C-alpha positions in Angstrom: 8.5 14.7 -10.0 10.9 16.5 -11.3 10.4 15.3 -15.1 6.8 16.9 -14.5 7.9 19.9 -13.1 10.5 20.3 -15.8 7.7 19.9 -18.5 5.9 22.4 -17.3 8.3 25.0 -17.1 9.4 26.4 -20.7 13.0 27.3 -20.3 13.2 30.1 -23.1 10.4 32.0 -21.4 10.8 31.1 -17.9 7.0 31.3 -18.0 5.8 28.4 -16.2 3.4 26.7 -18.9 -0.4 27.1 -18.5 -0.4 29.4 -15.8 1.6 32.6 -17.4 3.3 32.7 -14.0 6.9 34.4 -14.5 9.2 32.1 -12.8 10.7 35.3 -10.9 7.2 35.7 -9.1 6.6 34.5 -6.0 3.6 32.7 -6.8 5.7 30.4 -8.6 6.8 29.1 -5.4 3.6 28.3 -4.1 2.5 26.8 -7.2 5.6 24.3 -6.8 4.5 23.8 -3.4 1.0 22.5 -4.8 2.6 20.6 -7.2 4.8 18.4 -4.7 1.8 18.1 -2.5 -0.3 16.9 -4.9 2.1 14.6 -5.6 3.2 13.0 -2.6 -0.7 12.5 -2.0 -0.9 10.7 -4.8 2.2 8.6 -3.7 0.7 8.0 -0.4 -2.4 6.8 -1.6 -0.7 4.3 -4.3 1.1 3.0 -1.7 -1.5 2.4 1.0 -3.9 0.7 -1.7 -1.2 -1.6 -3.0 -0.2 -2.6 0.5 -3.9 -3.1 1.4 -4.4 -5.1 -2.1 -1.4 -7.3 -1.5 -2.1 -8.1 1.9 -5.6 -9.2 0.8 -4.2 -11.3 -1.9 -2.2 -12.9 0.6 -5.2 -13.5 2.7 -7.8 -15.7 0.2 -8.5 -19.1 1.8 -8.3 -21.4 -0.6 -12.2 -21.8 -1.0 -11.9 -18.6 -2.6 -9.1 -19.3 -5.1 -6.4 -18.1 -2.3 -3.5 -20.3 -1.1 -4.4 -19.8 2.8 -5.6 -22.9 4.1 -8.3 -22.8 6.8 -9.0 -25.0 9.8 -10.2 -22.6 12.6 -9.3 -19.3 11.0 -6.9 -18.5 13.8 -3.9 -18.3 11.3 -5.4 -15.9 8.8 -7.0 -13.7 11.7 -3.5 -13.5 13.4 -2.5 -11.0 10.8 -1.4 -8.0 11.8 0.3 -4.7 10.4 2.5 -2.5 11.8 4.9 0.3 11.2 8.5 0.4 12.3 8.5 -3.2 13.7 7.0 -6.6 13.3 3.6 -7.1 14.3 3.1 -8.8 17.8 0.0 -11.0 19.0 -1.2 -14.4 20.1 0.7 -17.7 19.1 -1.4 -20.1 19.8 -5.1 -21.1 19.8 -5.1 -23.8 22.5 -9.1 -23.6 22.6 -9.4 -24.3 18.8 -12.0 -21.7 18.6 -13.1 -20.3 15.6 -11.4 -16.9 14.1 -12.6 -14.8 11.5 -10.0 -12.0 9.7 -11.9 -8.3 9.6 -8.8 -6.3 8.3 -9.3 -3.8 10.7 -5.4 -3.9 12.3 -4.7 -3.3 8.3 -7.1 -0.1 7.8 -5.9 1.4 10.8 -2.0 1.4 10.2 -2.2 2.0 6.6 -4.4 5.0 7.5 -1.6 6.0 9.8 1.4 5.5 7.5 3.3 8.2 5.7 6.0 8.3 2.6 9.3 7.0 4.3 7.2 4.7 7.1 8.4 0.9 7.3 5.1 -1.3 6.7 5.4 -4.8 8.2 3.0 -7.4 7.8 3.1 -11.0 9.3 1.3 -13.7 10.9 1.9 -14.3 14.7 0.5 -17.9 14.7 3.3 -20.3 15.4 2.9 -22.1 12.6 2.3 -19.5 10.0 6.0 -19.6 8.7 5.7 -23.8 7.9 2.2 -23.1 6.3 3.7 -20.2 3.7 6.7 -22.5 3.3 4.2 -25.0 1.8 1.4 -23.0 1.0 3.3 -20.0 -0.1 0.0 -17.4 0.2 2.7 -14.7 1.0 5.1 -15.7 -1.6 2.3 -15.5 -4.5 1.0 -12.2 -3.3 4.6 -10.6 -3.6 5.3 -12.0 -6.9 2.5 -9.9 -8.0 3.8 -6.5 -6.5 4.4 -5.0 -9.6 1.6 -6.0 -11.5 -0.7 -4.5 -8.3 1.2 -1.1 -8.7 0.2 -0.9 -12.0 -3.3 -1.8 -11.8 -3.4 0.7 -8.6 -1.8 3.5 -10.4 -4.0 3.1 -13.8 -6.9 3.6 -11.7 -5.7 6.4 -9.7 -4.9 8.2 -13.5 -8.5 7.0 -14.5 -9.8 8.7 -11.2 -8.1 11.9 -11.9 -8.5 12.5 -15.6 -12.5 12.4 -15.0 
């Protein structure tokens, strides 16, 4: 953020580049606030989208090229997001009923997320740790974190340049 601001300020003339605004003018502060707010909004969009895509990678079933095994769907549907602490939920499916994951909890949690919040994702099914150890659905998605972030940033930049 500072680098972007520094690039816009021409130190030799004291003029905010592209606007002709003198640095001593009060409107400079207003413009600086706009740049900072815009940067925060972009960071938040990148953060939310990257987290969503990473979780979606974790949740891809074997049948669609992912690593998560699906029997009743309970493990997948036990996935939950939370801010500030581990998610909670049912740990067992005694009736062996079929379950479908819809991602609503993830979307709601990400919509409420702000810069500085701690995001938690986990599965409440008691056998989730065992399945992760053998199948690596979380580990594989997290190994792609930087690639996911880079892809999201590229798409955001592309949208903004249009």
